[in-house]
Every structure is written in structure tokens, then in C-alpha cells.
N, C-alpha and C positions, 0 to 999 in steps of 0.2 A: 504494500500500500504506500503510495507516494504522497508528497506534499499536496499535489492537486486534489487528490481524493479527500484528504483531511480537510482542506480548505472548503471543498464543496459540502462535505458533511457538516462542518461547523457553520457554514453559511445557511444551509437549509434549517439547521437547528435554531439559529439566531432569528431567522425569518419567522419561524414558528413562535418563538418567544415574543418577538415584536408584535406579531398579529394577535397573539393571546393577550399581551399587555394593552394593546389598543382596544380590543374587545372588552376587557375588564374595565378599562377607563370609561368606555361608553356605558356599560352597565352601571357602574358606580355613579356616573353623572346623571343618568336617567333616574336611578333610585333616589338620588339626592335632590331631584327636582331641578337640576341645572342642565336643561335640555340644550342650551346653546353651547355649553362646554363639551357636550358629548362628542362632537365631531370637530372640535377646534383644531385648526391647522397647527397652532403652536403646541398643543398637547400631543398631537401625533408626531411632530418633529422632535419634541422632547423625549417621547417614548423611544423613537428610533435612535436618537443620539445616545440615550442612556445605555444602549446595549453594544456599543463599539467595543468596550472592554470585555463584555460577555463573549463576543465573537473571538477575541484574542485568547481568552482563557480556555474556551472550548477547543479551539484549534490546537492550542499548546498541550492541553490534556490528552487530546487524541494522538498528537505526535509522541508524547511520552509513552502512551499505551502501545503504540506501534513500534517505536524504536528503543524503548527502555529508558532507564534513568542514567543518562550520560551527563556529566558535569557541563560540558560545552553546550549541549542541547538545552539543558535547564537554564543555563546562564543567558543564552541567546533568546530563548522563549520569554524569560523574565524581562529582558530588555524590550522586546516587542510589546509585551503586555503593559509595561510601564509607559512606553511611548503612546500606545493606543489609549490608555487611560488618561494620560496627560492631554492628548488631543481631544478626547471626550470632554474633559473639564473645560478646555478653552471654548469648545463649541457650546457647551451649556452656558458659559458666561456670556458669549455672544448672543445667545437666544434670550437671555435675561437682560441684555443690553447693559451689562455691568462688567465689562472686561477690566478687571483690576488684577494686579499682580500681588497676591497675598501669599504668605509662606505656605499656607495650606494647599495652594495650587501644586506645589512640588511634593507634598506629603500624601495627599489623598490618593494619587495613583498607586501608592504602595499597598493599599488595601487589596487591590486586584492581584498584585504580585504575591502577597501573603496568602491569598485564597488559592492561587495556583500552586504555590509551594506546599500548601496543605494537601492538595490532591497528589502531588509528587510523593510526599511522605507516605500517604495512604497506599499509593501504588507500589512504592518500594517495599513497605512492610508486608503487603499482601502477596506480591508476586516475586520479589527478589530476596526475601529472607525467609527463615523458617520460624519467625517469631509467632505468627498467628497459628500455625499448625503445631508448633512445639508444645 
């Protein structure tokens, strides 16, 4: 399984997450009586933007699953996830019309990296050690 297959699978998964998020946003808006907000373009944009890092994490997890826990792969994937999350933060700021450089702009992307590393640890413990079966 190559990088293209992993990218396609992650892309399809993220599209499903985005569509599900938009659907839930519409349901929430309708149930709350905010009918105009149900199909608000800014809400749809925000939902789509908020999953850029999700796509990076999913693709990276799939790569680790396919190729194993290699230090170089994990480091590169962590860098890509950080960059995607940073880009997502900038786009969110632009959408809110409040592009400001605060220290959190550089720290918040680390949450996605830590999430990915958690998956890496779980994969390593489950498949590459005998800790679970021992």
C-alpha cells in the first residue's frame, strides 16, 4: 500500500467526517431554532477548515499502520501534522477576521501532534511489543 492509497483513504474518511459535522450542525441549528444558521456558509467553511489537521492525523496513522513505527517516518509525519494544524489555525483566524499572532498560535498545533503520537504509542504497544499479550 502506497502513499497515494493512504492519502485517498484519509481523504475519503475526512470527507465523511466533514459531511457528518455539517449534518450535525444543521440538526443542532434547527433544534435550537436558529434556522438561518443551519446552512450558513461561514459555518460550513469553519467545519471544513477544522478538519485539515484531522486529515493529516488520519493519513499519518495509516502510514504508521502500513509501514510501522520508524523514527524518521514518525518525525516527518509529526512535522506534516504540525504544519497542517498551524495552517488550520491561520485559516480559522482569517475566517474570524482576527488574524493576530499570539503565542498560542504556535502551541495549539501541538495538540494534533500529541494525538498522533498517542496513536503511534498504541500501535507500537499492540503490534510491535509483547506487552499486551504478555
